[in-house]
Wavefront OBJ file of the C-alpha trace (Angstrom):
o trace
v 21.684 6.687 -3.524
v 21.798 4.093 -6.245
v 24.710 3.907 -8.827
v 23.460 4.673 -12.457
v 25.987 2.850 -14.818
v 27.740 5.566 -17.109
v 27.286 5.210 -20.871
v 29.906 3.170 -22.214
v 30.681 1.667 -25.758
v 32.945 -0.505 -24.521
v 31.822 -4.559 -25.174
v 34.229 -5.231 -22.183
v 32.371 -2.872 -19.878
v 29.301 -4.364 -20.824
v 30.137 -7.932 -20.096
v 31.584 -7.153 -16.701
v 28.615 -5.325 -15.824
v 26.209 -8.191 -17.081
v 28.563 -10.908 -15.067
v 27.280 -8.867 -11.825
v 23.667 -9.533 -12.695
v 24.316 -13.183 -13.490
v 26.184 -13.711 -10.703
v 23.663 -12.227 -8.056
v 22.203 -14.106 -5.707
v 18.878 -13.081 -5.080
v 18.320 -14.687 -1.371
v 21.557 -13.245 0.208
v 20.889 -9.821 -1.628
v 17.129 -9.624 0.226
v 19.000 -10.601 3.482
v 21.632 -7.782 3.228
v 19.475 -5.183 1.980
v 16.744 -6.201 4.882
v 19.400 -6.787 7.738
v 20.230 -4.844 10.876
v 24.323 -4.456 11.910
v 25.085 -5.639 15.061
v 28.924 -5.040 15.329
v 32.153 -5.479 14.350
v 34.140 -8.384 15.896
v 37.391 -7.938 13.785
v 38.815 -6.238 10.817
v 37.236 -8.362 8.686
v 33.755 -10.334 10.686
v 31.192 -8.574 11.515
v 27.583 -9.605 12.888
v 24.137 -9.013 11.446
v 20.469 -10.100 11.975
v 18.076 -10.717 9.388
v 14.694 -11.154 11.042
v 15.219 -13.823 13.864
v 18.726 -15.101 12.471
v 22.143 -13.859 13.502
v 24.768 -13.785 10.542
v 28.327 -13.424 10.384
v 29.858 -11.337 7.530
v 33.068 -10.981 6.138
v 32.422 -7.067 5.528
v 36.022 -6.814 3.886
v 35.296 -9.063 1.135
v 31.920 -7.381 0.760
v 32.970 -4.587 0.655
v 35.904 -5.213 -1.861
v 33.021 -6.739 -3.925
v 30.939 -3.250 -3.580
v 33.838 -1.000 -4.617
v 34.615 -3.452 -7.365
v 30.958 -2.862 -8.238
v 30.998 0.547 -7.923
v 34.287 1.734 -9.742
v 32.838 -0.598 -13.055
v 29.302 1.153 -12.773
v 31.100 4.654 -13.004
v 33.643 3.894 -15.499
v 34.908 6.874 -17.417
v 32.634 9.132 -14.881
v 34.014 9.078 -11.326
v 34.474 12.532 -10.178
v 38.382 13.316 -9.175
v 39.305 14.210 -5.471
v 42.147 15.971 -5.517
v 45.002 15.112 -2.836
v 46.213 17.905 -0.303
v 50.026 19.171 -0.404
v 50.688 18.457 -4.244
v 50.160 15.395 -4.133
v 52.454 11.854 -3.490
v 55.767 10.811 -4.760
v 54.974 7.577 -6.386
v 58.049 6.268 -6.669
v 59.225 7.097 -3.068
v 56.732 5.780 -1.303
v 56.884 2.712 -2.919
v 60.288 2.355 -2.377
v 59.547 3.279 1.276
v 56.637 0.267 1.665
v 58.832 -2.538 0.214
v 61.885 -1.160 2.308
v 59.438 -1.407 5.734
v 57.958 -4.723 4.475
v 61.491 -6.560 3.921
v 62.858 -5.346 7.334
v 59.631 -6.170 9.359
v 59.922 -9.611 7.357
v 63.564 -10.112 8.158
v 63.323 -8.705 11.528
v 66.105 -6.075 11.156
v 67.293 -4.006 13.798
v 67.126 -1.173 11.464
v 65.050 1.793 13.127
v 62.261 3.822 11.522
v 61.857 6.759 13.500
v 62.932 8.794 10.936
v 60.499 9.936 7.861
v 62.531 7.617 5.724
v 64.307 4.602 5.537
v 67.433 3.390 3.748
v 66.296 1.584 0.734
v 68.095 -1.165 -1.100
v 69.230 -1.272 -4.449
v 66.678 -4.080 -4.924
v 63.762 -2.168 -3.511
v 64.988 0.677 -5.199
v 64.956 -1.233 -8.911
v 61.487 -2.695 -8.384
v 59.457 0.698 -7.209
v 61.340 2.392 -10.190
v 59.794 0.048 -12.816
v 56.293 0.087 -10.844
v 56.359 3.955 -11.655
v 57.807 3.872 -15.059
v 54.456 1.595 -15.936
v 52.201 4.057 -14.001
v 53.601 6.646 -15.782
v 53.328 5.134 -19.089
v 49.326 4.360 -18.404
v 48.575 7.302 -16.547
v 46.440 9.191 -19.631
v 44.364 6.091 -19.104
v 44.031 5.402 -15.637
v 43.354 9.239 -15.153
v 40.756 9.342 -18.253
v 38.842 5.836 -17.125
v 39.411 5.738 -13.620
v 39.898 9.166 -12.432
v 43.420 8.349 -10.939
v 45.263 11.625 -11.584
v 49.049 11.707 -11.992
v 51.371 14.518 -12.660
v 54.470 14.338 -13.996
v 57.412 17.143 -12.408
v 60.579 16.519 -13.862
v 61.730 13.047 -13.500
v 58.951 12.010 -10.755
v 55.397 11.084 -10.679
v 53.032 12.142 -8.203
v 49.517 10.799 -8.180
v 47.325 14.027 -7.289
v 43.812 13.024 -7.926
v 41.686 9.558 -7.085
v 38.288 8.567 -7.612
v 35.157 9.411 -5.643
v 33.606 5.888 -5.493
v 31.242 6.900 -2.698
v 30.108 10.127 -1.674
v 31.889 11.284 1.780
v 34.503 8.426 1.893
v 37.630 9.074 0.993
v 40.422 5.709 1.069
v 42.991 5.403 3.939
v 46.312 7.012 3.487
v 48.422 4.165 4.599
v 47.146 1.679 1.937
v 47.988 4.170 -1.160
v 51.400 2.757 -1.589
v 50.133 -0.955 -1.843
v 47.706 0.462 -4.041
v 49.991 2.146 -6.381
v 52.518 -1.157 -6.231
v 49.656 -3.352 -7.023
v 48.285 -1.225 -9.971
v 51.360 -1.878 -11.912
v 52.196 -5.271 -11.090
v 48.628 -6.547 -10.902
v 46.765 -5.516 -13.664
v 46.969 -7.237 -17.169
v 47.572 -4.418 -19.520
v 47.548 -6.162 -22.882
v 44.147 -7.697 -22.580
v 41.653 -4.920 -22.278
v 38.275 -6.729 -20.414
v 41.407 -8.042 -17.791
v 43.012 -4.608 -17.499
v 39.273 -2.941 -16.519
v 38.949 -5.574 -14.543
v 41.813 -5.817 -12.493
v 41.439 -2.159 -12.245
v 38.291 -2.001 -10.725
v 39.558 -5.111 -8.445
v 42.485 -3.078 -7.156
v 40.178 0.322 -6.336
v 37.970 -2.552 -4.434
v 40.716 -3.412 -2.514
v 41.925 -0.165 -1.583
v 38.510 1.374 -0.958
v 37.719 -0.982 1.464
v 40.578 -0.878 3.890
v 39.449 0.121 7.190
v 41.334 2.550 9.278
v 44.647 1.532 11.172
v 44.732 1.360 15.047
v 46.069 4.413 16.614
v 49.346 4.507 18.419
v 47.443 3.832 22.253
v 46.472 0.398 20.724
v 49.179 -0.283 18.592
v 50.487 -3.174 20.855
v 47.364 -5.214 21.048
v 46.785 -5.003 17.078
v 50.400 -5.935 16.717
v 49.520 -9.210 19.356
v 46.571 -9.969 17.585
v 46.594 -8.582 14.079
v 42.731 -8.609 12.988
v 42.320 -6.669 16.105
v 39.583 -3.641 15.618
v 39.721 -0.357 17.345
v 37.019 2.192 17.753
v 37.888 4.241 14.531
v 37.929 0.751 12.455
v 34.588 -0.467 14.153
v 32.489 2.973 13.636
v 34.056 2.635 10.044
v 32.702 -0.396 9.282
v 29.159 0.439 10.999
v 28.762 4.038 9.562
v 30.594 3.500 6.434
v 31.112 0.266 4.900
v 28.306 -2.181 5.771
v 25.334 0.832 4.575
v 27.574 0.770 1.239
v 27.114 -2.886 1.109
v 24.023 -3.192 2.410
v 22.249 -0.941 -0.378
v 24.430 -0.867 -3.082
v 26.052 -4.445 -3.213
v 24.544 -7.194 -5.931
v 26.400 -10.328 -4.236
v 27.404 -13.053 -5.797
v 26.753 -16.987 -5.925
v 29.901 -17.965 -4.106
v 29.259 -15.783 -1.167
v 26.686 -17.671 -0.359
v 28.612 -20.838 0.123
v 32.186 -19.461 0.638
v 32.143 -18.377 4.131
v 31.508 -14.991 3.459
v 28.246 -14.892 4.488
v 27.773 -17.609 7.375
v 24.063 -18.210 9.421
v 25.424 -18.302 12.862
v 22.480 -18.806 15.324
v 18.263 -18.589 15.075
v 17.509 -16.012 17.722
v 14.081 -18.044 18.881
v 16.155 -21.158 19.404
v 18.739 -19.307 21.725
v 16.230 -17.407 23.947
v 14.731 -20.655 24.386
v 18.109 -21.964 25.646
v 18.558 -19.085 28.019
v 15.150 -19.941 29.313
v 16.013 -23.055 30.236
v 19.316 -21.733 32.035
l 1 2 3 4 5 6 7 8 9 10 11 12 13 14 15 16 17 18 19 20 21 22 23 24 25 26 27 28 29 30 31 32 33 34 35 36 37 38 39 40 41 42 43 44 45 46 47 48 49 50 51 52 53 54 55 56 57 58 59 60 61 62 63 64 65 66 67 68 69 70 71 72 73 74 75 76 77 78 79 80 81 82 83 84 85 86 87 88 89 90 91 92 93 94 95 96 97 98 99 100 101 102 103 104 105 106 107 108 109 110 111 112 113 114 115 116 117 118 119 120 121 122 123 124 125 126 127 128 129 130 131 132 133 134 135 136 137 138 139 140 141 142 143 144 145 146 147 148 149 150 151 152 153 154 155 156 157 158 159 160 161 162 163 164 165 166 167 168 169 170 171 172 173 174 175 176 177 178 179 180 181 182 183 184 185 186 187 188 189 190 191 192 193 194 195 196 197 198 199 200 201 202 203 204 205 206 207 208 209 210 211 212 213 214 215 216 217 218 219 220 221 222 223 224 225 226 227 228 229 230 231 232 233 234 235 236 237 238 239 240 241 242 243 244 245 246 247 248 249 250 251 252 253 254 255 256 257 258 259 260 261 262 263 264 265 266 267 268 269 270 271 272 273 274 275
């Protein structure tokens, strides 16, 4: 159903919500509302049909903007979904993510068969700093964005996340990066930028498709934008319906390649007839 904005006295939130309306591209809005989904062709691109036009959309960018807008509209009023298993150790998952990324970037010979990898001093320090930042901002993140943290001794656990879209949960594999970016990519000194940045990071996190399963891992490695059946279903049944029904598309999406007209189907049929 449509998202009704929560009541909010913050001028910064009112301005950010106003920006969504002022940036609306009406023709693109009508196109997305009336389009039919054809199919996902990669982890970032899909084909849709509107009337006699065949279009290619960047569903990742559209979904990021959709979830950004939802988070902004639900500011200070998002339900919390409790994480199972008592939550996730923030510093530990950030440490592991940073080390794995470094090992992959340097083509390290280290094997990662165990559940944990050996973390070097630099990555351990970065993870500690990120965790400290999130701990300091935990109360605000819970109050306004329903991102819940619990302090247990010297450890910080994330134990709850906001429900932005009914029936949709963000992908577990993307949680460490979300936590890291929440600590490093948010301007905590400026109110408007802070709220905008947190919503932006929620948009990126919640728009992340599932990762390829083990049987398709090799194909995904060789083609990073390869999309498996699970991710295709996620785009078709979760992302596109949300985009189509909820997104207020900004004007730049009509000119920056996010939505591209590929062909007029009537013209294509005529070509096929001549063949």
